[in-house]
C-alpha positions in Angstrom: 20.7 -109.6 -13.6 18.0 -112.2 -12.6 17.1 -114.4 -14.7 13.3 -115.6 -15.6 11.5 -118.5 -14.0 11.8 -120.6 -17.0 15.3 -119.4 -17.5 15.9 -120.7 -14.1 14.1 -124.4 -14.7 16.0 -124.9 -17.7 19.3 -124.8 -15.9 18.1 -126.7 -13.1 16.5 -129.6 -15.7 19.8 -129.2 -17.9 21.9 -129.9 -14.8 19.6 -132.6 -13.0 20.1 -134.5 -16.4 17.3 -136.8 -15.4 13.2 -136.5 -14.4 12.8 -133.4 -11.3 9.4 -134.2 -9.7 7.1 -130.8 -9.6 7.3 -130.3 -5.8 11.0 -130.7 -5.9 11.4 -128.2 -9.0 9.4 -125.8 -7.0 11.0 -125.7 -3.6 14.4 -125.4 -5.5 13.1 -122.4 -7.8 11.4 -120.9 -4.2 7.9 -120.9 -6.4 4.2 -121.8 -6.0 2.6 -125.0 -8.4 1.3 -122.2 -10.6 4.1 -120.1 -11.3 5.9 -123.8 -12.0 3.6 -124.3 -13.9 3.4 -121.1 -15.7 7.4 -121.1 -15.9 7.1 -124.8 -17.4 4.9 -123.6 -20.5 6.5 -120.7 -21.2 9.8 -122.7 -21.5 8.6 -125.8 -23.5 7.3 -122.5 -25.8 11.1 -121.1 -26.1 12.4 -124.1 -27.1 10.4 -124.8 -29.8 12.3 -125.0 -32.6 15.0 -126.4 -31.1 17.0 -129.4 -30.6 15.4 -130.1 -27.0 11.9 -130.2 -25.4 10.2 -130.2 -22.1 8.8 -133.8 -21.4 6.2 -133.9 -18.2 5.4 -137.6 -17.7 3.0 -137.3 -14.2 4.6 -135.6 -11.3 8.2 -135.1 -13.1 9.3 -132.9 -16.2 12.7 -133.8 -17.7 15.0 -131.5 -20.3 15.8 -134.3 -23.4 16.3 -133.9 -26.4 13.7 -133.6 -29.2 12.7 -136.8 -31.4 13.5 -135.0 -34.4 17.4 -135.3 -32.9 17.4 -139.0 -32.6 19.2 -139.8 -35.4 22.0 -137.5 -34.7 22.0 -138.5 -30.8 22.4 -142.1 -32.6 25.1 -141.4 -34.4 27.0 -139.4 -31.6 26.5 -142.5 -28.8 27.1 -145.0 -31.8 30.5 -143.2 -32.0 30.9 -143.1 -28.6 30.6 -146.5 -27.8 33.4 -147.7 -30.1 36.2 -146.1 -28.7 37.9 -147.8 -25.9 37.3 -147.7 -22.7 40.5 -145.5 -21.6 42.9 -145.5 -19.3 40.2 -143.0 -16.9 37.3 -145.4 -17.7 39.1 -148.9 -16.6 40.3 -146.8 -13.6 36.6 -145.8 -12.9 35.1 -149.2 -13.4 38.0 -150.9 -11.2 37.1 -148.4 -8.6 33.5 -149.4 -9.1 34.2 -153.1 -8.8 36.6 -153.5 -6.2 34.7 -151.1 -3.8 31.2 -153.0 -5.1 30.0 -149.9 -5.8 30.7 -146.3 -4.7 29.7 -142.4 -5.5 31.3 -140.2 -7.6 32.7 -138.9 -4.5 34.6 -141.2 -3.7 35.8 -142.1 -7.0 36.9 -138.6 -7.4 39.1 -138.6 -4.5 40.8 -142.1 -5.2 41.4 -140.9 -9.0 42.4 -137.4 -7.7 40.4 -135.8 -10.2 36.5 -135.6 -12.3 35.2 -138.8 -12.9 31.9 -137.2 -14.7 33.1 -138.1 -18.6 34.5 -141.6 -17.3 30.7 -142.4 -15.6 28.5 -141.3 -18.5 31.1 -143.4 -20.6 30.8 -146.0 -18.8 26.6 -145.6 -18.3 26.0 -145.4 -22.1 27.8 -148.2 -22.6 25.6 -150.4 -20.4 28.0 -151.2 -17.6 27.3 -148.7 -14.1 24.1 -148.2 -13.5 23.1 -145.3 -10.9 21.3 -146.2 -8.1 20.0 -144.1 -5.0 22.7 -144.3 -2.2 21.1 -146.4 1.1 23.4 -145.0 3.5 22.3 -141.4 1.7 19.1 -140.3 -0.6 21.1 -137.6 -2.1 23.7 -139.2 -3.1 23.8 -141.5 -6.5 25.9 -145.2 -6.3 27.2 -146.4 -9.3 27.2 -150.3 -9.4 28.6 -153.0 -12.1 26.0 -154.3 -14.8 26.2 -158.3 -15.5 27.7 -156.7 -19.0 30.4 -155.3 -17.1 31.8 -159.0 -16.2 31.0 -160.4 -19.5 32.8 -157.9 -21.0 35.8 -158.3 -18.7 35.4 -162.3 -18.8 34.6 -162.8 -15.6 31.6 -164.4 -13.9 32.3 -162.7 -10.8 33.9 -159.9 -9.0 36.5 -162.1 -6.6 37.8 -163.5 -9.7 39.5 -159.9 -10.7 43.6 -160.0 -9.6 44.0 -159.6 -6.2 40.0 -158.9 -5.1 40.3 -159.4 -1.6 43.4 -156.9 -1.1 42.8 -153.8 -3.3 38.8 -154.5 -1.9 40.4 -154.1 1.8 42.9 -151.5 0.2 40.3 -149.1 -0.8 37.9 -149.7 2.4 40.8 -148.3 4.6 41.0 -144.5 1.9 37.5 -144.2 3.5 38.4 -145.3 7.1 42.0 -143.0 7.5 41.7 -140.7 4.4 44.9 -138.6 5.2 46.6 -141.9 4.4 47.7 -142.3 0.7 47.2 -145.4 -0.5 48.4 -146.2 -4.0 46.2 -149.3 -5.0 47.5 -149.2 -8.2 51.1 -149.9 -6.7 52.5 -153.7 -8.4 55.1 -154.5 -6.1 
């Protein structure tokens, strides 16, 4: 079953979770700028009366929640922020700290599980930021914020327990992916 251009646009913007350039959208959807504009107008009309809105800012388009949903979204974020970081959040934050920044695939490889929820929680709390990976512009590299260090009561990552040892072990996992290195082993 073929879906409409507006449905394709909605799906791409939903998965992206951030602004996407019109040029990139046209290429992804394999459509002309005029067809993209038409799909965007259709999608905007379809979203009326829902909790979502299509936001267009210059050359970027993003799928966002409506201003009317802001109080509800604020409540959700406050409830998320009031919870402890949890084991997954702490593991993810530790990997990012000891590696001095990491991509999601690197974090998932070290943890052995999908880290999307932990990354989202840490981002919402302002403990990590998303940056373009300088080695591969298609990837996002997560780095810690000053807030993360303050949250942990540190002034530098070098104050982390066994920093040099763990940082070296994490680097070894990149160069020798066939070997298993347990960086959290206390022995």
